N, C-alpha and C positions, 0 to 999 in steps of 0.2 A: 504493500499498502505506500503508496508515494506521500511526505510529507504536505501539513498543509500549512498555508499563511493563517496568519491571525482572523486573514478576513473569510476564509475556510474554502479559499480556490489552493488546487492544487500544485506544488512547486514541483518542476521540473528538476531532473537533477542538473547542478551545477550553478542553476539561479540562485543569486544570495535576497536576501529578504535584511531590509533595513531592523536594524536594532537583533537580529537574530546569529547566534553563536554556531558558526557550527563544527561538530566535534566527525574528526576522523572517524569511519568506519572501517576497523581490519575484516577483511570478511574471510579468515581463519576460525572468528569469534562465534560459537553457533547461539542465537540467542532463546533462552527455554521458554517454553510452553508451560505456563501454569499448571500444569498437572505434574513438569518435571520440576516444579520447585517443588510442590510437595512432597514429592520424590523423596526429590535432597534434601529438603529439611527432618523427612523421616528417617532419614539415613544419619545424617548428621546426631539426630535425637540418639540413638541405638550405639553411634560409636559415642559420643559423650557421657551414654551412661556407662557401656562397658569401661570404659576408662579411669567413670568412679567408682566403679565394685570393684575394678582390681586395683585399683589405687589406694582403698580400703583395706583389699586384703594385703598387698605388697608391704604398707604403712603398719599396722596389726603385724606383721610377720620381723618389720625391723623392731618395733618396739618390747617386740615378747625379748628377739635377742637382746638388748639391748639391757632388756632387767636383769635374765638369763646371764650376762656378762657381763655385769660393768666394768665400766673403765676407772682405776684409782684416781682421782686428783692428782695432776700431774704427770700420768703416765701416761706411756705410750697407748691410744686409743686401736687396740688391737679388735675388737670386735667393729668399729665401723671401718677398720680395713677387709677384716675378712666381708665386711655386706658389699661391700663397694666391688671388690675383685669379684667375689660369686657371682654380687649380679651382672658385671661386666662378663664370665662367662657364658653363665644363661643368657647373656643377650644375641651371643655369640653366635653359641650354638641354636639358637631359639630361630635367629633372621634364614639359616644354612637351610632347618628343617624347612618352614614353612614357603620357602622361593623355590629352593630347591629340588628338596626331598619328596615332599608331598604337597597337593593342591590344599590349603588350608584356606576354611571358612574366610570370609572378610573383615570377622570382628575378631581373629583370634590376635590379630599381631597386634592391635590394639587395647585388647583387656592386658593379654602376657607382655605383647615388650612394653606399651605407653604406662599401663596400667599398675599392672604387678609390679611388677622386673621398677621401675618406674617410681612406684611408692617406696618399694627395696629398697633399691641404693638411693644412698645420702650424700650426695655431695656438697650439699648445703652443709651439715653437720660436717663435713670432712675439712672446708674452708674454714668454718668455725675451731676444728682441733686445730689446724695449723697457727689461727692467730694465738690460741688458750697456750700453745708449745712455743711458739716465739719468742715471748717475751721469760719465760723463765729458763728455757734451756733452746736454745737458736736451734745449734745442732741436731736436736732430735727435733725440731720443727719444722725444718729442712730436711732430715732424713726422711718424714713421714710425706711431706711434701711429693717428693723424687721418686721415693717407693710406691706411693700408689697410685703414681702416674703409668710408673714402667708397668706395675704390676696387674691394675684393670686392662693399662691398651694389651699385654702378653695376653691377660686373660681373654679377652677379649678374640684375638686373633686364635688362643688355642680353641675357644669354644669354637669355630668358625672350622676351623682343621678339624676337631674332633667330631662335630658334626658331618663333614663332610665326610671322612672314614668312614661312619656307621650301615650307612648303605647305597646303596645304586639312586641316580634320579631318579624318580618316576614321574616329576611332574617338571617343566620349567615356565619361566610366564615372560 
């Protein structure tokens, strides 16, 4: 349908209307119909819901570990270190399993990856732990900073390799 001027008359392509702002139109961008928008918002709602539920479960697991294995004041935060390294390993393995080994439901990645493992790992507590250790024991704080980064990235890579070694590719995307 052609654009209309303020008088209701159709505007032909290339014609300008005084006071009108012409926006560039990208032919590769599809305009969604109202039905598609409803479907999209329902999908987004489901994704947000599974992330919220997964995040709550992951945060509860982290809380349980921190309660079970507390860090003494001024001590090396082993619990947070183990949580972040384990979470990084599991995230690396999960991404391989759901993208290379199996065709996963579209909500698996947001639920497990963003929700559960995002809620379980705690890089904000890691940053706070670094700050707390740097004041009284700078060397321990720097060791914690470097060790967590190296171990978490290595664990994610190990998780990727381990998951790839577990089995043949059944589905690819």
